[in-house]
DRENKE-99687 format. One record per atom (N, C-alpha, C): residue number from 1; residue in three letters; atom name; x, y, z. Coordinates in nm, 3 decimals. Atoms other than C-alpha are relative to their C-alpha. Last residue first. Layout:
N
<pt NUM, "ALA", "CA", <X, Y, Z>>
...
END
This chain:
99
<pt 99, "UNK", "N", <0.062, 0.020, 0.132>>
<pt 99, "UNK", "CA", <2.255, -2.405, -3.020>>
<pt 99, "UNK", "C", <-0.117, 0.093, -0.022>>
<pt 98, "UNK", "N", <0.143, 0.017, -0.023>>
<pt 98, "UNK", "CA", <2.453, -2.259, -2.726>>
<pt 98, "UNK", "C", <-0.069, -0.012, -0.134>>
<pt 97, "UNK", "N", <0.025, 0.125, -0.070>>
<pt 97, "UNK", "CA", <2.823, -2.320, -2.780>>
<pt 97, "UNK", "C", <-0.148, -0.025, 0.026>>
<pt 96, "UNK", "N", <0.091, 0.087, 0.072>>
<pt 96, "UNK", "CA", <2.851, -2.053, -3.050>>
<pt 96, "UNK", "C", <-0.036, -0.128, 0.072>>
<pt 95, "UNK", "N", <0.088, -0.070, 0.093>>
<pt 95, "UNK", "CA", <3.157, -1.894, -2.898>>
<pt 95, "UNK", "C", <-0.087, -0.100, -0.075>>
<pt 94, "UNK", "N", <-0.064, -0.037, 0.126>>
<pt 94, "UNK", "CA", <3.295, -2.111, -2.621>>
<pt 94, "UNK", "C", <-0.100, 0.069, -0.091>>
<pt 93, "UNK", "N", <-0.013, 0.102, 0.104>>
<pt 93, "UNK", "CA", <3.112, -2.111, -2.288>>
<pt 93, "UNK", "C", <0.068, 0.054, -0.124>>
<pt 92, "UNK", "N", <0.095, -0.023, 0.108>>
<pt 92, "UNK", "CA", <3.194, -1.855, -2.015>>
<pt 92, "UNK", "C", <0.017, -0.109, -0.106>>
<pt 91, "UNK", "N", <-0.030, -0.115, 0.084>>
<pt 91, "UNK", "CA", <3.385, -1.993, -1.720>>
<pt 91, "UNK", "C", <-0.110, 0.015, -0.104>>
<pt 90, "UNK", "N", <0.120, -0.082, 0.002>>
<pt 90, "UNK", "CA", <3.384, -2.251, -1.440>>
<pt 90, "UNK", "C", <0.032, 0.126, -0.079>>
<pt 89, "UNK", "N", <-0.016, -0.144, 0.002>>
<pt 89, "UNK", "CA", <3.663, -2.496, -1.520>>
<pt 89, "UNK", "C", <-0.136, 0.068, -0.006>>
<pt 88, "UNK", "N", <0.136, -0.042, 0.030>>
<pt 88, "UNK", "CA", <3.647, -2.860, -1.423>>
<pt 88, "UNK", "C", <-0.008, 0.151, 0.016>>
<pt 87, "UNK", "N", <0.061, 0.073, 0.110>>
<pt 87, "UNK", "CA", <4.006, -2.983, -1.452>>
<pt 87, "UNK", "C", <-0.141, 0.042, -0.036>>
<pt 86, "UNK", "N", <0.013, 0.143, -0.018>>
<pt 86, "UNK", "CA", <4.182, -2.718, -1.241>>
<pt 86, "UNK", "C", <-0.082, -0.063, -0.111>>
<pt 85, "UNK", "N", <0.119, 0.045, -0.073>>
<pt 85, "UNK", "CA", <4.120, -2.344, -1.233>>
<pt 85, "UNK", "C", <-0.010, -0.148, 0.029>>
<pt 84, "UNK", "N", <0.053, -0.096, -0.097>>
<pt 84, "UNK", "CA", <4.431, -2.151, -1.338>>
<pt 84, "UNK", "C", <-0.104, -0.064, 0.091>>
<pt 83, "UNK", "N", <-0.110, -0.037, -0.091>>
<pt 83, "UNK", "CA", <4.637, -2.417, -1.516>>
<pt 83, "UNK", "C", <-0.048, 0.095, 0.109>>
<pt 82, "UNK", "N", <-0.036, 0.113, -0.086>>
<pt 82, "UNK", "CA", <4.320, -2.568, -1.661>>
<pt 82, "UNK", "C", <0.108, 0.039, 0.099>>
<pt 81, "UNK", "N", <0.107, 0.017, -0.098>>
<pt 81, "UNK", "CA", <4.196, -2.234, -1.794>>
<pt 81, "UNK", "C", <0.033, -0.112, 0.097>>
<pt 80, "UNK", "N", <-0.006, -0.114, -0.093>>
<pt 80, "UNK", "CA", <4.532, -2.162, -1.962>>
<pt 80, "UNK", "C", <-0.106, -0.018, 0.109>>
<pt 79, "UNK", "N", <-0.117, 0.020, -0.086>>
<pt 79, "UNK", "CA", <4.541, -2.510, -2.116>>
<pt 79, "UNK", "C", <0.013, 0.112, 0.102>>
<pt 78, "UNK", "N", <0.023, 0.116, -0.086>>
<pt 78, "UNK", "CA", <4.188, -2.479, -2.250>>
<pt 78, "UNK", "C", <0.116, -0.021, 0.097>>
<pt 77, "UNK", "N", <0.099, -0.037, -0.102>>
<pt 77, "UNK", "CA", <4.243, -2.125, -2.381>>
<pt 77, "UNK", "C", <-0.025, -0.115, 0.097>>
<pt 76, "UNK", "N", <-0.063, -0.095, -0.092>>
<pt 76, "UNK", "CA", <4.563, -2.234, -2.560>>
<pt 76, "UNK", "C", <-0.096, 0.040, 0.112>>
<pt 75, "UNK", "N", <-0.080, 0.083, -0.090>>
<pt 75, "UNK", "CA", <4.384, -2.534, -2.710>>
<pt 75, "UNK", "C", <0.067, 0.090, 0.103>>
<pt 74, "UNK", "N", <-0.130, 0.044, 0.050>>
<pt 74, "UNK", "CA", <4.135, -2.289, -2.859>>
<pt 74, "UNK", "C", <0.069, -0.090, 0.102>>
<pt 73, "UNK", "N", <-0.025, -0.055, 0.133>>
<pt 73, "UNK", "CA", <3.775, -2.168, -2.833>>
<pt 73, "UNK", "C", <0.131, -0.049, -0.060>>
<pt 72, "UNK", "N", <-0.082, -0.121, 0.007>>
<pt 72, "UNK", "CA", <3.707, -2.396, -2.539>>
<pt 72, "UNK", "C", <0.020, 0.045, -0.144>>
<pt 71, "UNK", "N", <-0.013, -0.028, 0.142>>
<pt 71, "UNK", "CA", <3.442, -2.655, -2.453>>
<pt 71, "UNK", "C", <0.068, 0.136, -0.012>>
<pt 70, "UNK", "N", <-0.123, 0.062, 0.047>>
<pt 70, "UNK", "CA", <3.479, -2.792, -2.098>>
<pt 70, "UNK", "C", <0.014, 0.009, -0.151>>
<pt 69, "UNK", "N", <-0.114, -0.078, -0.053>>
<pt 69, "UNK", "CA", <3.221, -2.554, -1.946>>
<pt 69, "UNK", "C", <0.135, -0.058, -0.042>>
<pt 68, "UNK", "N", <-0.025, -0.121, 0.077>>
<pt 68, "UNK", "CA", <2.961, -2.707, -2.177>>
<pt 68, "UNK", "C", <0.120, 0.080, 0.049>>
<pt 67, "UNK", "N", <0.021, -0.109, -0.094>>
<pt 67, "UNK", "CA", <2.982, -3.046, -2.012>>
<pt 67, "UNK", "C", <0.047, 0.129, -0.067>>
<pt 66, "UNK", "N", <-0.135, -0.046, -0.032>>
<pt 66, "UNK", "CA", <3.111, -3.328, -2.235>>
<pt 66, "UNK", "C", <-0.003, 0.100, 0.115>>
<pt 65, "UNK", "N", <-0.079, 0.112, -0.052>>
<pt 65, "UNK", "CA", <2.776, -3.507, -2.236>>
<pt 65, "UNK", "C", <0.138, 0.046, 0.045>>
<pt 64, "UNK", "N", <0.058, 0.040, -0.128>>
<pt 64, "UNK", "CA", <2.574, -3.185, -2.272>>
<pt 64, "UNK", "C", <0.082, -0.113, 0.064>>
<pt 63, "UNK", "N", <-0.038, -0.105, -0.094>>
<pt 63, "UNK", "CA", <2.808, -3.064, -2.544>>
<pt 63, "UNK", "C", <-0.055, -0.030, 0.139>>
<pt 62, "UNK", "N", <-0.142, 0.009, -0.037>>
<pt 62, "UNK", "CA", <2.778, -3.394, -2.727>>
<pt 62, "UNK", "C", <0.036, 0.102, 0.106>>
<pt 61, "UNK", "N", <-0.019, 0.029, -0.141>>
<pt 61, "UNK", "CA", <2.398, -3.403, -2.721>>
<pt 61, "UNK", "C", <0.144, -0.009, 0.046>>
<pt 60, "UNK", "N", <-0.010, 0.145, -0.017>>
<pt 60, "UNK", "CA", <2.329, -3.431, -3.095>>
<pt 60, "UNK", "C", <0.024, -0.040, 0.146>>
<pt 59, "UNK", "N", <0.132, 0.056, 0.026>>
<pt 59, "UNK", "CA", <2.209, -3.069, -3.108>>
<pt 59, "UNK", "C", <-0.002, -0.151, 0.021>>
<pt 58, "UNK", "N", <0.085, -0.038, -0.113>>
<pt 58, "UNK", "CA", <2.535, -2.961, -2.944>>
<pt 58, "UNK", "C", <-0.140, -0.059, -0.017>>
<pt 57, "UNK", "N", <-0.031, 0.092, -0.109>>
<pt 57, "UNK", "CA", <2.731, -3.161, -3.203>>
<pt 57, "UNK", "C", <-0.082, 0.033, 0.125>>
<pt 56, "UNK", "N", <0.047, 0.135, 0.033>>
<pt 56, "UNK", "CA", <2.555, -2.978, -3.486>>
<pt 56, "UNK", "C", <0.027, -0.097, 0.115>>
<pt 55, "UNK", "N", <0.146, 0.000, 0.000>>
<pt 55, "UNK", "CA", <2.599, -2.634, -3.328>>
<pt 55, "UNK", "C", <-0.053, -0.141, -0.025>>
<pt 54, "UNK", "N", <0.043, -0.015, -0.138>>
<pt 54, "UNK", "CA", <2.965, -2.697, -3.248>>
<pt 54, "UNK", "C", <-0.152, -0.005, 0.010>>
<pt 53, "UNK", "N", <-0.019, 0.132, -0.060>>
<pt 53, "UNK", "CA", <3.032, -2.824, -3.600>>
<pt 53, "UNK", "C", <-0.050, 0.003, 0.144>>
<pt 52, "UNK", "N", <0.099, 0.091, 0.058>>
<pt 52, "UNK", "CA", <2.883, -2.503, -3.746>>
<pt 52, "UNK", "C", <0.008, -0.142, 0.059>>
<pt 51, "UNK", "N", <0.141, -0.024, -0.036>>
<pt 51, "UNK", "CA", <3.077, -2.293, -3.489>>
<pt 51, "UNK", "C", <-0.102, -0.092, -0.068>>
<pt 50, "UNK", "N", <0.056, -0.103, 0.087>>
<pt 50, "UNK", "CA", <3.419, -2.457, -3.548>>
<pt 50, "UNK", "C", <-0.149, 0.016, 0.028>>
<pt 49, "UNK", "N", <0.113, 0.053, 0.076>>
<pt 49, "UNK", "CA", <3.543, -2.656, -3.249>>
<pt 49, "UNK", "C", <-0.061, 0.113, -0.081>>
<pt 48, "UNK", "N", <-0.007, -0.037, 0.141>>
<pt 48, "UNK", "CA", <3.883, -2.524, -3.146>>
<pt 48, "UNK", "C", <-0.112, -0.053, -0.086>>
<pt 47, "UNK", "N", <-0.056, -0.131, 0.032>>
<pt 47, "UNK", "CA", <3.901, -2.708, -2.816>>
<pt 47, "UNK", "C", <-0.003, 0.022, -0.150>>
<pt 46, "UNK", "N", <-0.013, -0.024, 0.143>>
<pt 46, "UNK", "CA", <3.706, -2.994, -2.662>>
<pt 46, "UNK", "C", <0.054, 0.140, -0.022>>
<pt 45, "UNK", "N", <0.016, -0.139, 0.040>>
<pt 45, "UNK", "CA", <3.742, -3.121, -2.306>>
<pt 45, "UNK", "C", <0.021, 0.010, -0.150>>
<pt 44, "UNK", "N", <-0.021, -0.029, 0.141>>
<pt 44, "UNK", "CA", <3.693, -3.470, -2.167>>
<pt 44, "UNK", "C", <-0.026, 0.147, -0.026>>
<pt 43, "UNK", "N", <0.081, -0.109, 0.050>>
<pt 43, "UNK", "CA", <3.738, -3.526, -1.792>>
<pt 43, "UNK", "C", <0.034, 0.024, -0.147>>
<pt 42, "UNK", "N", <-0.066, -0.096, 0.089>>
<pt 42, "UNK", "CA", <3.880, -3.863, -1.693>>
<pt 42, "UNK", "C", <-0.100, 0.103, -0.050>>
<pt 41, "UNK", "N", <-0.016, -0.125, -0.073>>
<pt 41, "UNK", "CA", <3.751, -4.055, -1.391>>
<pt 41, "UNK", "C", <0.067, 0.108, -0.081>>
<pt 40, "UNK", "N", <-0.140, -0.008, -0.044>>
<pt 40, "UNK", "CA", <3.815, -4.388, -1.565>>
<pt 40, "UNK", "C", <0.024, 0.128, 0.081>>
<pt 39, "UNK", "N", <-0.022, 0.113, -0.091>>
<pt 39, "UNK", "CA", <3.441, -4.458, -1.592>>
<pt 39, "UNK", "C", <0.143, -0.003, 0.053>>
<pt 38, "UNK", "N", <0.064, -0.029, -0.129>>
<pt 38, "UNK", "CA", <3.401, -4.107, -1.735>>
<pt 38, "UNK", "C", <0.022, -0.114, 0.099>>
<pt 37, "UNK", "N", <-0.070, -0.102, -0.079>>
<pt 37, "UNK", "CA", <3.658, -4.174, -2.006>>
<pt 37, "UNK", "C", <-0.061, 0.021, 0.138>>
<pt 36, "UNK", "N", <-0.143, 0.022, -0.019>>
<pt 36, "UNK", "CA", <3.537, -4.503, -2.149>>
<pt 36, "UNK", "C", <0.063, 0.101, 0.096>>
<pt 35, "UNK", "N", <-0.036, 0.138, -0.029>>
<pt 35, "UNK", "CA", <3.161, -4.539, -2.143>>
<pt 35, "UNK", "C", <0.147, -0.021, 0.032>>
<pt 34, "UNK", "N", <0.081, 0.062, -0.105>>
<pt 34, "UNK", "CA", <3.034, -4.182, -2.117>>
<pt 34, "UNK", "C", <0.051, -0.138, 0.041>>
<pt 33, "UNK", "N", <0.002, -0.081, -0.122>>
<pt 33, "UNK", "CA", <3.305, -3.991, -2.305>>
<pt 33, "UNK", "C", <-0.072, -0.074, 0.112>>
<pt 32, "UNK", "N", <-0.135, 0.000, -0.057>>
<pt 32, "UNK", "CA", <3.373, -4.265, -2.562>>
<pt 32, "UNK", "C", <0.001, 0.077, 0.132>>
<pt 31, "UNK", "N", <-0.027, 0.134, -0.052>>
<pt 31, "UNK", "CA", <3.000, -4.313, -2.623>>
<pt 31, "UNK", "C", <0.137, -0.005, 0.068>>
<pt 30, "UNK", "N", <0.081, 0.017, -0.122>>
<pt 30, "UNK", "CA", <2.936, -3.939, -2.657>>
<pt 30, "UNK", "C", <0.030, -0.135, 0.063>>
<pt 29, "UNK", "N", <-0.060, -0.086, -0.103>>
<pt 29, "UNK", "CA", <3.225, -3.906, -2.904>>
<pt 29, "UNK", "C", <-0.076, -0.012, 0.132>>
<pt 28, "UNK", "N", <-0.125, 0.063, -0.044>>
<pt 28, "UNK", "CA", <3.099, -4.204, -3.104>>
<pt 28, "UNK", "C", <0.064, 0.081, 0.112>>
<pt 27, "UNK", "N", <0.034, 0.118, -0.080>>
<pt 27, "UNK", "CA", <2.747, -4.062, -3.120>>
<pt 27, "UNK", "C", <0.124, -0.069, 0.054>>
<pt 26, "UNK", "N", <0.051, -0.048, -0.130>>
<pt 26, "UNK", "CA", <2.877, -3.723, -3.235>>
<pt 26, "UNK", "C", <-0.033, -0.118, 0.091>>
<pt 25, "UNK", "N", <-0.114, -0.053, -0.074>>
<pt 25, "UNK", "CA", <3.083, -3.885, -3.511>>
<pt 25, "UNK", "C", <-0.041, 0.047, 0.139>>
<pt 24, "UNK", "N", <-0.083, 0.114, -0.038>>
<pt 24, "UNK", "CA", <2.783, -4.088, -3.625>>
<pt 24, "UNK", "C", <0.120, 0.044, 0.083>>
<pt 23, "UNK", "N", <0.046, 0.054, -0.126>>
<pt 23, "UNK", "CA", <2.560, -3.779, -3.612>>
<pt 23, "UNK", "C", <0.082, -0.122, 0.044>>
<pt 22, "UNK", "N", <0.136, 0.052, 0.004>>
<pt 22, "UNK", "CA", <2.760, -3.611, -3.879>>
<pt 22, "UNK", "C", <-0.038, -0.056, 0.135>>
<pt 21, "UNK", "N", <0.024, 0.123, -0.074>>
<pt 21, "UNK", "CA", <3.065, -3.392, -3.878>>
<pt 21, "UNK", "C", <-0.145, -0.041, -0.016>>
<pt 20, "UNK", "N", <0.129, 0.062, 0.029>>
<pt 20, "UNK", "CA", <3.217, -3.120, -4.091>>
<pt 20, "UNK", "C", <-0.012, -0.127, 0.082>>
<pt 19, "UNK", "N", <0.086, -0.103, 0.058>>
<pt 19, "UNK", "CA", <3.505, -2.876, -4.044>>
<pt 19, "UNK", "C", <-0.141, -0.052, -0.029>>
<pt 18, "UNK", "N", <0.129, 0.059, 0.034>>
<pt 18, "UNK", "CA", <3.718, -3.083, -3.808>>
<pt 18, "UNK", "C", <-0.094, 0.110, -0.049>>
<pt 17, "UNK", "N", <-0.008, 0.051, 0.137>>
<pt 17, "UNK", "CA", <4.078, -2.953, -3.817>>
<pt 17, "UNK", "C", <-0.132, -0.063, -0.047>>
<pt 16, "UNK", "N", <-0.013, -0.110, 0.095>>
<pt 16, "UNK", "CA", <4.024, -2.731, -3.510>>
<pt 16, "UNK", "C", <0.007, -0.046, -0.146>>
<pt 15, "UNK", "N", <0.092, 0.026, 0.111>>
<pt 15, "UNK", "CA", <3.894, -3.025, -3.306>>
<pt 15, "UNK", "C", <0.010, 0.107, -0.109>>
<pt 14, "UNK", "N", <-0.012, -0.117, 0.087>>
<pt 14, "UNK", "CA", <4.183, -3.034, -3.058>>
<pt 14, "UNK", "C", <-0.081, -0.028, -0.126>>
<pt 13, "UNK", "N", <0.008, 0.028, 0.144>>
<pt 13, "UNK", "CA", <4.060, -3.298, -2.814>>
<pt 13, "UNK", "C", <0.007, 0.131, -0.075>>
<pt 12, "UNK", "N", <0.035, -0.116, 0.080>>
<pt 12, "UNK", "CA", <4.175, -3.254, -2.453>>
<pt 12, "UNK", "C", <0.004, -0.039, -0.147>>
<pt 11, "UNK", "N", <-0.027, 0.028, 0.141>>
<pt 11, "UNK", "CA", <4.173, -3.552, -2.218>>
<pt 11, "UNK", "C", <-0.050, 0.117, -0.081>>
<pt 10, "UNK", "N", <0.088, -0.054, 0.104>>
<pt 10, "UNK", "CA", <4.198, -3.474, -1.847>>
<pt 10, "UNK", "C", <0.044, -0.044, -0.140>>
<pt 9, "UNK", "N", <-0.068, -0.098, 0.083>>
<pt 9, "UNK", "CA", <4.375, -3.706, -1.600>>
<pt 9, "UNK", "C", <-0.096, 0.051, -0.107>>
<pt 8, "UNK", "N", <0.025, -0.136, -0.044>>
<pt 8, "UNK", "CA", <4.158, -3.876, -1.338>>
<pt 8, "UNK", "C", <0.066, 0.108, -0.083>>
<pt 7, "UNK", "N", <0.136, -0.029, -0.044>>
<pt 7, "UNK", "CA", <4.301, -4.225, -1.386>>
<pt 7, "UNK", "C", <-0.010, 0.146, 0.048>>
<pt 6, "UNK", "N", <0.022, 0.026, -0.142>>
<pt 6, "UNK", "CA", <4.635, -4.231, -1.563>>
<pt 6, "UNK", "C", <-0.139, 0.045, 0.039>>
<pt 5, "UNK", "N", <-0.001, -0.117, -0.086>>
<pt 5, "UNK", "CA", <4.613, -4.238, -1.939>>
<pt 5, "UNK", "C", <-0.015, -0.043, 0.145>>
<pt 4, "UNK", "N", <-0.132, -0.004, -0.060>>
<pt 4, "UNK", "CA", <4.704, -4.511, -2.184>>
<pt 4, "UNK", "C", <0.016, 0.119, 0.094>>
<pt 3, "UNK", "N", <-0.069, -0.117, 0.052>>
<pt 3, "UNK", "CA", <4.392, -4.430, -2.386>>
<pt 3, "UNK", "C", <0.139, 0.013, 0.060>>
<pt 2, "UNK", "N", <-0.082, -0.066, -0.100>>
<pt 2, "UNK", "CA", <4.251, -4.776, -2.337>>
<pt 2, "UNK", "C", <0.075, 0.115, -0.065>>
<pt 1, "UNK", "N", <-0.088, -0.099, 0.057>>
<pt 1, "UNK", "CA", <3.966, -4.919, -2.538>>
<pt 1, "UNK", "C", <0.076, 0.067, 0.113>>
END
């Protein structure tokens, strides 16, 4: 699978439209992050994840795979943090990020 991205570029997923997910979705996201993006040197970030989805994906290991510091409350927050701090942002986790 190729995302048509240059090596090392961040990938931001706007998850604000996702109101329900199961373990299959979490497993796919972990696989894509570990097998596809990480091998290309790409950092995956999530934005706008609703608290119930965030809790479920955290329990499935997605937040650990993505790295909690790359989970943002909104796309705006993610873009602002990236412009200030670079791809791996040290900051407070998104609301509800700790299961």
